[in-house]
N, C-alpha and C positions, 0 to 999 in steps of 0.2 A: 665201201661198196654197199649197194642197196640189196637187202635180202628179198626173197620172194614174198615173205610175210609183209614187209614194209611196202612193197609195190602193190600188193593186194589191198592193204589198208588204205593207201592213197587212192586207188581206184574206187574203193568203197566210199570214201569221202566225196570224190568227184561225182559218183553216181547218185548219192543221196542229195547232194547239193543241186545237181541238175534236175532231179525229180522235184525238189522243193521249188526251184525256179520255174519249172514248167507248170506246176499246180498253182502256184501263187499268181503267175502271169495269166493263166486261164481264169482264175477266180476274179482278178481285177478287171479283165476284159469283159467278162460276163456281167459283173455286178455294177460297174461304173458306167454311166451313160455319157460322160464327157469325153472329148477327143484326147486331151492331154492328161487327164487324171490317171488313167491306168499306166501311162508311160512314167509319170512322176513317181507313182507308188512302186513300180517295178525297179526303177533306178535307185531309189533311196531305201525302201523298206525290205526288199528281197535280199540285198547284200547284208543288211543287219541280221536277218534271220539266218542267212548262210554263215555269217561269222559266229553266231551262237552254236550252230551245228558243228562247225570246225572246232570250236573250243570243247564241246562235249565229246566229239568222236576222237579228237587227238589228245585231249587232256585226260578225260575220265577213262576212256577205253584204250588209250595209247596206240591208236592206229596211225599209220603213215610214217614215213622216214623224216629225218632232219633235212630240210631242203636248203639250209644254209643261210638264207636271207628272208627278210620279211616280204620283199617284193616277189620272190618266188612263191612264197606261201599264198599271198593274195592272188597272184596270177593263176596258180595251179588249182587252188581250192575255192576261189570265189569268182574270178572273172571268167575262167574257162567254163565252169558249170553254169554260170549265169547266161553266157552266150549260147551254150548248148540248149538250156531249158527254154529260153525265149525263142530261139530258132525252131525248136521242136513245136512249141505252141503256135507260132505264126505260120510255119510252112507245112506242118503235117496235120494239125487239127483244123477242122472247118472254122470259118469265122463265126463269131457269135450271132451275127445278123442272119446267117444261113440256117441256124438251128430253129426248130419248131418247139418252143417251150410252152408248157401249160399256162393258162391265164392265172396269174398270181393275185389278181384283183378280187376274185370271188373266193370266199371261204365256204367250206361245207356247212359250217354252223349257220351261215346267213341264208341258206336255202330253206 
């Protein structure tokens, strides 16, 4: 049976990985000007970073329960937070095209 501490640890891993996915998705959407570049980075780079987070939080800090199989671990700690983070960025945050950003072409030193 899963204890309360294990459940809270699993929720902490899911929350941290969802935040990582949302922040990295936002960064790639703002910084990359290609149509497919941000999608490729989100699908390949974000899960690698999330895997490192899972290793650190579950290995070093011993958070989360034993989920029984590798598929359950990947689904609960990588795919679910990736989906939540990307959905948060796409549906709740404004699109990068709608933001008014300062002009990065001019530097104060050049004035």
